[in-house]
N, C-alpha and C positions, 0 to 999 in steps of 0.2 A: 143731389145724389142720383144715381141711375139704377138703383136696385130693382125697381119695377121693370125697367127695360131689359135687365139681365134675365129676370124670371120669364119675361114674355118672348125673349129671343129664341127662334127655332134652332139656333146653332148651339145653345147651351145644353150640353149633355147628350145631344143626339148626333151631331156631326163630329168627325175627327177634328182634333185640334189643328191649328196652323202648323205647328211643328211636325205633327204626324203626316199631314198632307205633303209638306215640303220634303220630309224624309223619303217618302215614296217617289217623289219627283226626282230628287237628287240621286237616288239609286240608279236611275236610268240616264242621268246626265252627269258625266264625270267633270270634276273640277279641273282636270288636266286632260283635255281632249287629245286623242291620238294624232290628229292632224296638226297639232302644234300651235293652232291659233288660239285666240282668247276663249275662255270658257263662257258659257251662257248663264245669264240670270233667268229666273223663271218669268215667263210672260204673265203680267198681272191678271189678265183675263183667264188664264188657265187655272190659277189658284187664287180666286178673289178673297179678299179679306174684309170681314164685316166690321164697320166702324160705327159705334153707337151714336157718335156725335154727328153723323151724316144721315139723318132719316130720309132726306130727299133722294139720296143715292148711296145706299149703305156700303157699296163696294168701292167708293172713292175715298182716299185718305183725307182727313180734315187737317192737313198739315199747313195749308196756306191760310185757313180761316178758323183758328181755334175759337172756342166759345168765349165771348167777352164776359169776364167776371171781375168783380171788385177785389181789392186786395184782401178784404176780410173773407171773401169766399175762397180765395186761394189758400189762405192760412187755415181755414176750416177743413178744406180738402186734404191738405198736408197732415193736419192733426189726425183726421180720421184714418188715413192710410197708415201712419206710424202706430197709432193705437191698435189697429187691426193686426199689424205686423208683430207687435209685442204680444198680443193675445195668442196668435198662431205659434210664435216661438216658445211661449210658456205653456202651451197645451200639454197635458200629461196622459191623455187617453184618446182613442180614435174618435169618439163622438165629439168631444170638445174641439179636437183638431179639425174635424170636418166642418163644424160650425164656424170656427175662427177663419178657416180658409175661404169659406163662402163669403164671409164679410170682407176678407182681404181682397178677393176678386172684385167684389162690388165697388170697394173704395179705389181699386186700381183703375177702374174705368173713369173715375173723376180726375185722374192725374193728367195734366197737360204740361206744356213746356214751362209755363210760368210757375207751376207747382213744384217742379223738381228741385230747384235750389232750396226751397223751404223744407223739403223732405231731407235733403243733405244736412241742413243745419240741425234738424230735430234728431236725426239718427246720431249725429256727433254729440249733441247735448245730452241725449239720454243714454249714450254709451251702450247701445244694443250690440251684443257680442256677434261677431261675424259668423262664428260657427253655428249660431242659432238662427241667424237670418238666412244663411246660405240654402238650407232646405226649402225655405219659402220662395226664394228666387227661382230655384230649380223647379218647384211645383208650378209657379206662374208660367214659366217658359213652356213646360210640358202641357199645361192645360189651357193655355190661352186660345179662345175661339174668337176673340175680338182684337182689333188692332191696338186699342188702347191698353189692353192687358198685356199684350206682347211687348209693347214699348216700355211699359212700367216694369215688366220683368227684366228687360235688358238694362234699364236704368238701375234697378236694384242689384243686378249682377255686377255692374260697374262699381257700385259702392262697396259691395261685399268683396270683390276682387279675388275670387277663387277660381283656379284653373280647371276645376272639374266641369265648368260650364262651356269649355271651348268647343266641344262637339256640337252642342245645341246652338251656340252663337254662329258657328260656321254654316249650319243648315239654314237658320233664319236669315242669314245675310244673303242667301241666294235669291231672296225676294227683293225686288227693287225698292219697295216701300219701306223695308226694314234694313236695307243694306247699310246705310250710313251709321245708324246707332249700333247695329250689331257688329259691323266691321271695326269701328273705332273702339268699341269695348273689347273686342278680340285683340286688337293692337295693344290695349292697355294691360292685357293679361299675358302678353308675350307670345301670342300665337302667330309668329311671323310667317311661317310657311304657308298655311292656309290663307292668312290675311292678305299676303301678296297676290295670291290667285284671285281673291275676291276683289281686290283693288283692280286687278287686270280685267276682270269681268265687267266691273262698273265703268271703267274707262272706255271699253269698247262700246258700251251702250249709251254713253253720255252724249249730250249735245256739245257742239264744238267749243263753246266758251267754257263749259264745265270740264271738257276733256283736256283743254290746255292747262287748266288749274290742277286737275288731278294728276296729269303726267308730270308736271313740275313738282308736285308734292311727293310723289312716290319715287321719283328718279334717284334720290340718294340711296334708296334701299335696294336698287336693282343690281348691285354688284354681285349678289348671290343668285341672281336669275338671269344669266346671259341669254337664255332662250327668249325671254321677254324683250330684252334689249335688242336682240337681232331681229325679232319680228317687227318691232316698232320702226326700226331703221329701214328694213327692207320693204315693208308693206304699209306702214302707218299712214303716210300722206296720201297714197293711192287708194286706200281702203276707206278712210274716214272723210266724209264730206265736211265742208266748212259751213259757217253760218250763212243763212240766206241774206242777200243784200237788198235792203229796202231803201231806194233813193228817197232822200228827204223832200225833194221838190214834187214827187208824184205819189209816193206812198205805196206803189205797187212792188211786187216781189219779182225779181228776175228769175228765169228758169233755172240757171245753173248757180249753185253755191260757190263761194270763194274757198277753194281747197287750201290756199296758202295759209289760212288762219292757224292751222295746226303744225306748220312746218317747223317753227322754232322749238316748240315743245317736243316734237319727235326727235329733233337733233339733240336736245338735252337728255331726254329719257333713253334714247338709243345710243348715247355716248359717241356721237359722230366724231368729236375731237379725238377720242381714244382710237377709233378705227383709222382715222387719217394719219395717226402717228406711226402706223406701220409703213415700212418702205415698200411692201408688196401688196398694194391695193389693187384689186381686180378692176377690169374695165367696167363691169357692172356696178361695183360699189362706187367707182369714180363718177359714173353717170347719176347714181342715186344722190351722191353728195352734191353734185352740180344742181340737180333739181331742188334739193332741200334748200341750198343756199340761195338759189334764184328766188325761191318763194319766201325767204325770210325777210324780205323787204316789205314794209307794210302797205297794204292796199285799203284797209278799213280801220286803221289806227289800232290794230291788234298788236299783241306782244310780238316783237320782231328782233332783228339782229342786234339792236342796241341793248335790249334787255336780256339777251341770251348770255348766261354766265360764261359760256365757252366760246363766245362769238369771235374774239380775237384769235384764239387757238385754231378754230375751225377755218377761218379765212386764211390765216398764215400757212397752215398745213395744206390746205387745198391749193393755194398758189404754188407751194413747193412741188406738188405733183404736176400741176398744169404747166410749169415752166418747161418741163421736158416732154409732156404728153399731150398738150393741147393740140387738137387737130381740126376741130369742126367749127362751123359758124356759131353753134350754141356756146362753145367755149369763148369765142370772141365776144359775143354779146354779154356773157356773164362778166367778163373782165371789164367791159364798158360800164356795166351796171354798178359793179363794185367801185370802180374808179370814180364814177359820178357821185356815189354816196360819200366816198372818202374826201372828195374835193368840194362838196357842197357847202355853202353857196358859191357860185362862180364869182371870180374877181370883179367882173364887170357889174355885178349887182351889188353895188356898194351899200344900197339901202338895207340889204339883208345882214350885213356884216355885224353890226352892233346888236341887232335883235337876236341873231343866232349864236352870239358869243357864249351865252349861257348853255346852249345845246351842247357845244363841244367841250365846255368845262365839265358838264355832267358826264359826257361820254368818256372824257379823259380819266375820270374817277373809276370807270369801268374797264380801263385798259386801253382805250383808244387815244393814246397820247399822240402828240405831233410826230414823234420819232417813229412810232408804229405805223401811223397813217402814211408817212413819207416812204417808209420801206415797202409797204404793201402797194402803194401807188406805183412805185418803181417796178415792182414785179408785174403789175397789170400792164404797164407800158411796154415792158420787155416782151411779154406774151403777145401783145397786139402787134408789135413790130415784126416779130417772127412770123405770125400768122398772115399778116398783110403782105409781107415780102416774099414768102415762100409757100409752096404747097397749094392745094386746091382751094383753100379759103381765099388766098390772094387772087386767084383767077376769078372766083365768084364775085368778090367785091369789085374787082376791076371791070368786070362785065356789067356792073350796075344792078345785079340781081340782089335783092334783099330778102 
């Protein structure tokens, strides 16, 4: 147990709670900025969170290295917390409630990820009434001065499932260390409006591999937020850098990250297929679509055109626009890249045919059937013939300039 640490902590009773400090910060940083871009999460250094289990650096979260404990210790920690919750829920006067809540806070600091499933089981087995546990979850969220207490309060709120906690969860989710637990709990309570903005804030802050995953996860819910879809489509790939590329043979990091890593996710979350379905696509949007598709071919084995759920629609509709509007060398190169992907492996590389048969069988299940590939390849060839035989592109190619 960590009761002694709680008593010794300078943050217990003297400093404002995490929620109070975050409320003050969020009052000055809107969840929906006027400039229309992604909202900000609180910089961890601006509102540090004290974690009891990190004595070497109390402002770093012990998420990656929880305290190693035996199964018996985890069971004991779960029992202590549920016992304290029952006592606080059963308190009949202010003095006994204060004592029970002090014990509840101390036991909350012993809860870590492996403890939570055991707490769920005990809460169900003992049939603790939600209406009695809800005030204790509220109290924990309001009073938490330690990261462990805040996380336990969020966990208890998820179990209790009462919408009265939505405002508190929305504030706590503005801190990156509490975002995941608070936002997913808010989702479970049906707080879709603020939850989408919180997802949006986290996506903007995430690393590229996490950003791809989060964009794909939230994409089906963005029908109600066309503003987010539009920003992702117009600015996503140009704003968000990709993962740093580390060559395996040397181990050093190149100066520029690979931006294409996020292109396919931006195309899905931004509903590029839906945008290209309109007959009146602007020149600017056509260029954005060209850049996204160009970068949806893998450079570092990231998720790419093949795994894009709208991949067939995107290419088909883009080709429909380029059949009449292709004018530049970049359009020519895009059709060459698409055609090369559709026809790979080349006929002369017979050794690849059998080995890659499974690749195209898998792609066919995603919509890349032989008929679709043949139709798209024909569109690419028609665009190339027109560009090479007429207009400035043909002059440039004929002159040998690449």
